[in-house]
N, C-alpha and C positions, 0 to 999 in steps of 0.2 A: 164910931169911929171918928178916928182923928186923922190929922194932916200935918205934914212938916212943911211950915212955909218959908220961902226966901223970895225978897223982893216983892211981897204982895202978892204971889202964885204960889199955890200948894205942888209942892215937888213930889211928893210920895204919901199914899194915904195908908193908913193901917187900923186894925181892930184892937179894942181893949175890952178886958173883961175885969169888972172891980178896978177899973183906972190903970190897969198894967197890961202889958202884951202878954196873951198866952204862950206858954211854950209849944215848940213846934209839935205837931200830932205824930209825927212818924208815919208807921203804916196805919191806914185808915181802915174802919171795916166797911163791908161791901153796903152795909145800909146809906153811907154817905154817898156812893157813886148814884145809889138808886132815888136818894133825897134831889140829888143833883139835876137827874135825868127828868125828874118830876117839875122842876123849876125851868126845864129848858135850858139849862148850865152843861157846859162838857164835864165828863168824869175830870176827878181831880187827876192832877198830873205833875209835873215839874213846874215849880212857881215862878213867875217873874220876878227881876229884881226890883224893878221901879213901878209901882202901882198907881198908874193915872189912867183916866179915862173920860168919854163923855156920860158914862152912867157907870155906878157902883153897885155891888149887892153883896149883902151879907146872908150868909146859908148856915143855920145853926142845926145841928142834927144830934139827938141824944142816943146812944148807945149804951144799955145797962146804965152804970154811974156815971158816966163822962159824957160830957157836950164836947162837939167838935165846932169849931166857928172857921168858916172859911170865906175869905174875901176875894170877889170876883171884880174886875175891870173891864168894861166894854170900849174897844177900839174901833169904830166904823160898826161892821155888824159881826166883829168877833170877840168874844168872850174869853179871858184870860185869868187863871189862877193867880192870886197875887200871893196869898198866905193860907196855911192851914193850921190851925191850934188845936189844943186840947185843954179842956179847964174840968 
């Protein structure tokens, strides 16, 4: 996980795989939503534009030969999807 900093504060977080952002995942398999539910995270939906929060969590799910990497941020008691990539 990395962040873009400005003025000493992180403005946006993102996940890297092998030091680069994974391409957008597109349609996610059902196993990703099931994995998110097991981790008490909301099912993937529309991602927020700016990823900041008081807690961050990365979810990795394997489906066949692909890995899906999702980043969630928590604001208060609400988790929001920041990004979903496929590697």
